[in-house]
GUMAR-958213 format. One record per atom (N, C-alpha, C): atom name; x, y, z. Coordinates in steps of 0.001 Angstrom, whole numbers. Atoms other than C-alpha are relative to their C-alpha. Example, Ala and Ser with C-alpha at 12.3 -4.5 7.8 and 13.67 -1.06 7.14 Angstrom:
REM residues 2
NODE   site        px        py        pz
NODE      N       890     -1190         0
NODE     CA     12300     -4500      7800
NODE      C       900      1200         0
NODE      N      -820     -1190       -60
NODE     CA     13670     -1060      7140
NODE      C      -770      1090       730
END
This chain:
REM residues 110
NODE   site        px        py        pz
NODE      N     -1327       546       -81
NODE     CA     71109    126479     79698
NODE      C        14     -1139      1015
NODE      N      -111      1150      -880
NODE     CA     71787    123066     81220
NODE      C      1325        54       741
NODE      N     -1252        40      -743
NODE     CA     74342    122590     83905
NODE      C       190     -1388       598
NODE      N      -336      1274      -596
NODE     CA     76073    119591     85331
NODE      C        75       208      1512
NODE      N        71      -234     -1446
NODE     CA     74983    119656     88975
NODE      C      1080      -771       749
NODE      N     -1035       794      -675
NODE     CA     77435    116915     89912
NODE      C      1351       721       -93
NODE      N     -1261      -724       166
NODE     CA     80349    118932     88496
NODE      C        29      1243       889
NODE      N        72     -1181      -866
NODE     CA     79181    122033     90364
NODE      C       198      -399      1454
NODE      N      -152       478     -1376
NODE     CA     78885    120066     93602
NODE      C      1436      -410       274
NODE      N     -1392       424      -166
NODE     CA     82355    118586     93079
NODE      C       919      1212       146
NODE      N      -825     -1198       -84
NODE     CA     83902    122015     92496
NODE      C      -214       719      1336
NODE      N       286      -622     -1291
NODE     CA     82158    123396     95594
NODE      C       692      -769      1123
NODE      N      -659       820     -1010
NODE     CA     83529    120475     97621
NODE      C      1488       289        22
NODE      N     -1438      -274        92
NODE     CA     87068    121105     96383
NODE      C       310      1376       575
NODE      N      -234     -1351      -500
NODE     CA     86816    124831     97091
NODE      C      -188        90      1504
NODE      N       232       -75     -1445
NODE     CA     85389    124301    100586
NODE      C      1131      -663       766
NODE      N     -1105       670      -692
NODE     CA     88227    121930    101482
NODE      C      1286       807       -89
NODE      N     -1198      -833       135
NODE     CA     90858    124377    100217
NODE      C        62      1070      1071
NODE      N         0     -1034     -1040
NODE     CA     89758    126870    102856
NODE      C       669      -515      1269
NODE      N      -618       593     -1194
NODE     CA     91170    124460    105445
NODE      C      1476      -285      -203
NODE      N     -1404       278       268
NODE     CA     94614    124233    103813
NODE      C       954       581      1052
NODE      N      -918      -487     -1030
NODE     CA     96231    126501    106439
NODE      C        87      -942      1204
NODE      N        -2       949     -1110
NODE     CA     95228    123879    109039
NODE      C       731     -1280      -359
NODE      N      -427      1346       381
NODE     CA     96337    120860    107026
NODE      C      1483      -270       260
NODE      N     -1423       204      -275
NODE     CA    100061    121401    107538
NODE      C       264        -1      1503
NODE      N      -110      -146     -1438
NODE     CA     99397    121715    111220
NODE      C      -322     -1306       707
NODE      N       316      1184      -797
NODE     CA     99246    119072    113919
NODE      C     -1311       159       746
NODE      N      1254      -270      -694
NODE     CA     95934    120546    115076
NODE      C     -1221      -510      -743
NODE      N      1109       490       815
NODE     CA     93804    118680    112536
NODE      C        37     -1519       -77
NODE      N       123      1438       241
NODE     CA     92560    115109    112360
NODE      C      -816      -202     -1278
NODE      N       667       277      1274
NODE     CA     91102    113425    109279
NODE      C      -786     -1303        75
NODE      N       835      1193      -161
NODE     CA     88500    110882    110379
NODE      C     -1371       233      -627
NODE      N      1328      -110       611
NODE     CA     85312    110217    108442
NODE      C     -1069      -158      1070
NODE      N      1116       150      -919
NODE     CA     81921    110299    110097
NODE      C      -229     -1474       318
NODE      N       146      1441      -193
NODE     CA     81687    106535    109611
NODE      C      1066      -526       973
NODE      N     -1067       442      -903
NODE     CA     85061    106005    111330
NODE      C      -285       435      1436
NODE      N       284      -491     -1341
NODE     CA     84022    108150    114288
NODE      C     -1120      -792       669
NODE      N      1121       757      -550
NODE     CA     80806    106166    114720
NODE      C       336     -1474       232
NODE      N      -190      1448       -23
NODE     CA     82115    102644    114090
NODE      C      1329      -474       583
NODE      N     -1324       421      -450
NODE     CA     85798    102570    115105
NODE      C       264       566      1398
NODE      N      -145      -467     -1383
NODE     CA     86384    102741    118860
NODE      C      1286       779       239
NODE      N     -1259      -722      -158
NODE     CA     89912    104116    118377
NODE      C        -2      1363      -704
NODE      N        -4     -1221       822
NODE     CA     88983    106936    115956
NODE      C      -195      1269       820
NODE      N       278     -1216      -769
NODE     CA     87657    109373    118558
NODE      C      1229       511       748
NODE      N     -1218      -427      -700
NODE     CA     91055    109447    120300
NODE      C       794      1003      -827
NODE      N      -732      -922       871
NODE     CA     92448    111311    117280
NODE      C      -546      1422        64
NODE      N       572     -1339      -142
NODE     CA     90157    114262    118082
NODE      C       567       752      1202
NODE      N      -509      -604     -1227
NODE     CA     91889    114896    121403
NODE      C      1019      1100      -317
NODE      N      -907     -1132       161
NODE     CA     93532    118327    121398
NODE      C        11       622     -1383
NODE      N        21      -534      1368
NODE     CA     92629    119086    117760
NODE      C      -967      1176      -101
NODE      N       890     -1126       269
NODE     CA     91030    122272    116429
NODE      C     -1074      -362     -1012
NODE      N       952       368      1047
NODE     CA     89320    120617    113464
NODE      C       200     -1451      -416
NODE      N       -45      1309       642
NODE     CA     88482    117273    111937
NODE      C      -537       232     -1411
NODE      N       361      -297      1387
NODE     CA     88429    117626    108145
NODE      C        25     -1283      -806
NODE      N        66      1187       853
NODE     CA     87272    114857    105826
NODE      C      -803       363     -1238
NODE      N       701      -338      1240
NODE     CA     86363    115371    102178
NODE      C      -542     -1244      -667
NODE      N       615      1029       827
NODE     CA     84125    113292     99963
NODE      C      -510     -1188       806
NODE      N       649      1081      -740
NODE     CA     82032    111313    102417
NODE      C      -753      -908      -959
NODE      N       740       903       874
NODE     CA     80586    108192    100800
NODE      C     -1505       139       235
NODE      N      1446       -65      -115
NODE     CA     76859    108034    100160
NODE      C      -471     -1299       655
NODE      N       428      1153      -781
NODE     CA     75989    105571    102910
NODE      C     -1107       431       945
NODE      N      1050      -274      -975
NODE     CA     73013    105328    105207
NODE      C       585      -167      1392
NODE      N      -581        51     -1343
NODE     CA     74158    106145    108732
NODE      C      -988      -643       965
NODE      N       849       699      -959
NODE     CA     72770    103737    111303
NODE      C       -40       718      1346
NODE      N       -53      -656     -1301
NODE     CA     73918    105635    114389
NODE      C       578      1399      -139
NODE      N      -517     -1371       -14
NODE     CA     74608    109263    115168
NODE      C       416       415      1414
NODE      N      -246      -345     -1400
NODE     CA     75409    109073    118885
NODE      C      1331       723       207
NODE      N     -1300      -657      -169
NODE     CA     79112    109973    118648
NODE      C       -23      1398      -605
NODE      N       139     -1307       643
NODE     CA     78340    112817    116223
NODE      C      -742       965       922
NODE      N       774      -853      -907
NODE     CA     75750    114176    118664
NODE      C       800       359      1251
NODE      N      -811      -289     -1182
NODE     CA     78141    113886    121605
NODE      C      1046      1069      -301
NODE      N     -1049      -971       361
NODE     CA     80863    115830    119778
NODE      C      -599      1375      -241
NODE      N       601     -1299       311
NODE     CA     78591    118566    118430
NODE      C      -767       573      1183
NODE      N       699      -458     -1196
NODE     CA     76710    118740    121744
NODE      C       933       355      1137
NODE      N     -1034      -335      -975
NODE     CA     79989    119391    123585
NODE      C       -69      -869      1251
NODE      N        -1       969     -1094
NODE     CA     79623    116265    125728
NODE      C      1376      -639       107
NODE      N     -1241       762      -157
NODE     CA     82478    114202    127089
NODE      C      -133     -1317      -755
NODE      N       -28      1275       698
NODE     CA     83464    111182    125017
NODE      C      1204      -804       476
NODE      N     -1119       874      -346
NODE     CA     85766    108232    125533
NODE      C       941      -127     -1180
NODE      N     -1031       223      1006
NODE     CA     89011    107893    123628
NODE      C       877     -1157       438
NODE      N      -872      1122      -321
NODE     CA     91346    104950    123430
NODE      C       984      -200     -1137
NODE      N     -1018       346       983
NODE     CA     94627    104293    121644
NODE      C       229     -1502        90
NODE      N      -267      1439       -18
NODE     CA     95488    100744    120657
NODE      C      1078      -308      1029
NODE      N      -909       457     -1058
NODE     CA     97241     98953    123499
NODE      C       219      1057      1074
NODE      N       -97     -1049     -1009
NODE     CA     96644    102017    125662
NODE      C     -1247        12       869
NODE      N      1143       -94      -895
NODE     CA     94268    102993    128395
NODE      C     -1052       927      -566
NODE      N      1112      -843       417
NODE     CA     90872    104505    127801
NODE      C        40      1299       803
NODE      N        30     -1281      -696
NODE     CA     90510    108203    128664
NODE      C     -1268       738      -380
NODE      N      1237      -759       131
NODE     CA     87634    110665    128945
NODE      C       372      1440      -335
NODE      N      -336     -1380       352
NODE     CA     87760    114062    127214
NODE      C     -1175       690      -679
NODE      N      1021      -819       654
NODE     CA     85638    116884    125852
NODE      C       618       564     -1277
NODE      N      -616      -486      1250
NODE     CA     86460    117434    122152
NODE      C      -349      1464      -267
NODE      N       204     -1421       292
NODE     CA     86913    121067    121188
NODE      C       127       281     -1493
NODE      N      -206      -187      1441
NODE     CA     87350    120493    117458
NODE      C     -1325       240      -729
NODE      N      1133      -181       900
NODE     CA     84996    121520    114677
NODE      C        49     -1109     -1038
NODE      N        90      1067       997
NODE     CA     83793    118805    112320
NODE      C      -315       614     -1354
NODE      N       197      -517      1359
NODE     CA     84134    119692    108619
NODE      C       -21     -1177      -970
NODE      N       157      1086       956
NODE     CA     82799    117179    106115
NODE      C      -539       564     -1304
NODE      N       612      -365      1267
NODE     CA     81998    117468    102451
NODE      C      -513     -1273      -657
NODE      N       607      1129       701
NODE     CA     79805    115213    100342
NODE      C      -758       530     -1207
NODE      N       741      -407      1191
NODE     CA     78174    115319     96956
NODE      C     -1500        -9       283
NODE      N      1392        82      -373
NODE     CA     74805    114246     98364
NODE      C      -128        96      1517
NODE      N       194       -59     -1459
NODE     CA     73366    114932    101831
NODE      C       -36     -1409       598
NODE      N        -6      1295      -682
NODE     CA     73853    112107    104309
NODE      C     -1407      -349       490
NODE      N      1302       492      -459
NODE     CA     70847    109991    105247
NODE      C       186      -701      1340
NODE      N       -51       666     -1287
NODE     CA     70091    108781    108764
NODE      C     -1412      -344       439
NODE      N      1304       374      -551
NODE     CA     67249    106983    110499
NODE      C      -348       852      1209
NODE      N       203      -840     -1187
NODE     CA     67692    109305    113477
NODE      C      -701      1284      -413
NODE      N       757     -1205       352
NODE     CA     65072    112048    113268
NODE      C        29      1064      1104
NODE      N       -39      -980     -1102
NODE     CA     65915    113837    116515
NODE      C       987      1111      -291
END
């Protein structure tokens, strides 16, 4: 029997994101992509005080840097900044939840 692996992966992605629905109506969740967290200097500020960062359907892109991802998952302090506001230093306590059809690629092997 043949199966459509892409359809199975898509259904798994949808189901995994539904488990976070109780959070989604809450102000304790941010929705920034991995790319936004790495490339946009204002994106990390949205993680301040959140329990989770949920982003579904990450694009299939090659990630050049992983430093912000490592800082967040390594429980290090990071810098946050709101537009036209002052920069602040905080330790994010949120969990990162991403879904993608294919695994992400990175040059970082550490």
